[in-house]
N, C-alpha and C positions, 0 to 999 in steps of 0.2 A: 211416807214412812208407815209401815204396817206392823212391824215386829218390834216391840218395846222390851222384850226379855233381854236383860243384861245391858240395856241402854242406860245412859246417865242423863237425868233430867235436872235442870236448874230452874227454879221458880222465884222470881222477885216478888216481894209482897206476899211471901209464902206462909206467913204465920197466922193467917186468918182469911175468912171469906172465900172468895173465888180462888185465891192463891192456894189456900190449904186444900180446897176441893180438887184442884188440878194436881197437886202433889199426891193426894190420896189415889186419884184415878191413875196416875202414872205408876205409882207403887203397886196398885192392884194388877197392872199389866206386866209386872216383873222388872220395872225400872229402879235403879238406884237413885237416891235423891240428894239434891243440894237445895236448901231453902235459904232465902235471904230476906231480911227485914230489918227495919231500923229500931223496932220496939223490942227491947231485950226480954221483958217478961213474956210477951206473946211468943217470941221466938223460942225461948226455953220450953214453954208449954207445948208448942207445936212439935218441937224436936222430940220431947218425951212421948207424945202421942204417936208420932210416926215411927219412932224407933221400935215400937212393938211389932211393926211389919217388916223391918229390915234396916240396913245401915243407912244412916242419915247424917249429912254434914250440914250444920246450921252456921251461917256466917252473918254477923251483924253488918249491914251494908246501908250506906246512904247512897241511893241510886242516882241522886242528882250530881254526885261527884265521880268524875271519870276514874280517879285513882282507886276509889272503893270498888267500882265494878270490875276494873282490871284485877284487883286483888281477889275478888270473888271468882273470876275465871281461872286465875292461877291456882287458887285453893282447890277448886273443883278438879282440875286436871291433876294436881299433885296427889289428891286423895284417890281419884278413880281412874286416872289415866286418859280421860277423854270427856267430851260433852256432846251428846246427840240431840238433845231437845232443850231449847231455851224458851221460857215464858217471860216476856217482858210484860209483867202483870201489875207492878206497883202503880198506884194512882191515888189522887186526892181530888176532892170536890169542895169548892167554896163559891157561893153565889156572890155577885157583886155588880155594881153599875160601872160601866167601862171607864168613865171619866173620874169616878170616885175611888176606884180600887188602887191601893198604894203600889208603888214600884216593888216594894218588898213582897207583897202578896203575889203580884204577877211573877216575880222571880221564883217564889216558892213553888207555885203550880207548874210553871214552865220546867223547873228543875226535875220535879218528880214525874210529871206526866209526859214530858217531851224529851228532855235531855237524857232521861234514863234509857229511852229507846235508842238514841244515838250511841250512848255508851255501851249498851248491850250488843248492838250490831258491831261496833268497832272492836270490842274485846273478844267476842265469841265467834263471829263469822270467820275471821282468818284462821282460827284454830280448827273450825269445822272443815274449812277448805283443805287445810293441811292433813287432817285425818283421812279424808277421802271416803269415809263410810257414810251410811245413810243418816242424815240429820234433818232437823226442822226448826225453824224460828217462828214463834207465835207472838204477836203483839196484841194486847188487850186494849183496844181503843174504846169506842162507845157509839151508840146510835147518835150521840151528840157530835160524832165525828163526821156526820153527813148532813146534819141539820143544826140549827141554832135556836135557842129560846131566850127570852128576856132573862137577864141575870146570869147568863152562862158565858160571860165574856172570857174568863180565863179557861174554863173547862172546855168549851167547844173549840176555842183557838188551839189548845194543846192537843185535843183529840183529833181535830182535823190534821194537824201536823204529824201526829203519830200514824194516822192512816196513810198520808202522802209518803212519809218516809218508808213505811213498810211496803207500799206499792213500788217505790223506787228500788228497794232491796230486791223484790221479785224481778223487776225489769233488769237490774244490773246483773243479777245472777244469770239470767237468761242471755243477756247480751255478751257477757263474759264467758259463756258456755261452761258454767259451773253446774254439773249435773247432780250433785249429791245432796243439795240442800233445798228443802221445800219451805214454803212461806205461807202463813195464814194470818189474817187480821180478823180479830173478833170485834163485832159491833153490837154489843148487847143493849137491850132496853132495860126496863126495870127488873133487876135481879137482886137476890139477897147477897149482901156483902157488908163489909165494914166501912164502906165509903163515907157514911154519915156519922161515924164515931167522932168524938170531940177532937182527937189528935189529927183526924183527917179533914176536919173542917177548919182548922187553924192551929198551929203550934203555939206555945205560950208567948213567943215573941210577936205574934200577930193578934193578940187579944183586943187591941184597940180597933182593929178592922172588924172583929166579931161584933164589938159594941156598936159600930156604925151600921152593920148589917141589921142588927136587931132594932135599930131606930127606923128602919125602912120597912113599912108594913108589907109591901109587895115581896121583898126579899125574904122576910120572915115567913110569909105564906108559901113562897116557893120552896124554902128549905123544909117546912112541915110537909108539903106535898111530896118532896123527895124522900123524906124519912118514911112516910106511909107507903110510898111506892116500893122502896127498897125492902121494907119489912114484909110486904105481901107479894113480892116479886117471885120470879122463877128461882126455885132452889138452886143453890150453887152447885150441888151434885149433878143436877140435870143439865145445867149449863156446861159443866166440865165434860159430861158425856158427849154433848153435841160438838164441843171443841175437838175431842179426840176423834170423832167420826170425820170431821172436816180434815184433820191431819191425815187420817188413813186414806181419805179420798183425794188428798193433795189439792184441796179447795183453797183458793186465795181468800174468799170471804165466808164468814159465818155470822148470822144475825139472830142469835137466840133472844127471844122476848122482844125482838124488834122487827118481826116478820108478820105481825098481824095486819089486817086490812088498813087500819088507821095509820099505823107507823109507815107502812109502805106508801100510802097515798101522800103523806107528808114528805117523805124523803124523795119520792118520785117527782112531786111538784117542785120541790126546791131544786133538785138536780136539773130538771127540764128548764126551769126558770133561769138558772145560771147559764145553761147552754144557749138560751135564746135571748138573754138580756131582759128578762121579765121578772119583776118582784112578785113571787108567789106567796110571800109570807102573810099578808094581811088577814085572810080568813082564819088561818091556823093560829096566828098569834092572838087575834081578837077572841077566839074561842078559849085559848089558854088563860087570857087575862080575865075573862068572865068567870072561869073556874076558880081562879085565885081570889077573885072578889066575892066568891060565893054566889054568883049569879048563874042560873041555869043557862046552858049554852044556846038553847033555842029561844031565849027571851029577846 
């Protein structure tokens, strides 16, 4: 997909961070916009900001619920007549120890990070196939979708699943000879977003889980490291431009801020280890743990 003039773009998690940057990048290329988010105040603010550049439809959406995403797709088509570009962007992060994380927290993260992609594909792709014009589906996974760190049990699990599902979408479209839909999965490293805002590290119903995380010094250090990394990470606007370049090139993968030498070495070692039945994690995890403990990595 190279021509976005007159296209219709839908962005989940579109009220802030990378989602808002993607919406702005689409609008700058001549696309009409539909933004979806669960946060009403943020959604209203983003709608007001984006409306200065063109027509925008804002739809409050719980992406973990299939009926909400189906309603989003129906609203987009009702307003604009079609959808050409879908960003499955909504996501949350919460650190946790795998055996201590509650079922409720697992379900929350699975719903937002994983099922949202399922719902997006099921609601939008049939409409795109029926349209027959040029379309593209983008899933925002993470560098944590190809590696795992301590404390990432829910996040990495769901981001791996989002990656595999998006690869499956690409494979199924090819096998079913659907020529009009491109697919891209975004695997970013540290980038500026709202992923560490309070409502994205746990909703009010999970505050007991937050309290348990704060009692664990390793998890507290991990979340502080994440907050610092996100604050100093790749600007969302730059990340969005790299994503649009990948769309224009019909690239399946794009790894903004996760393509430095260290990130590539980690991901390559893990992938090679999995393929050969070798545990490549120890040196990388030990270095991370030293960092979290405040110990220089070369000590």
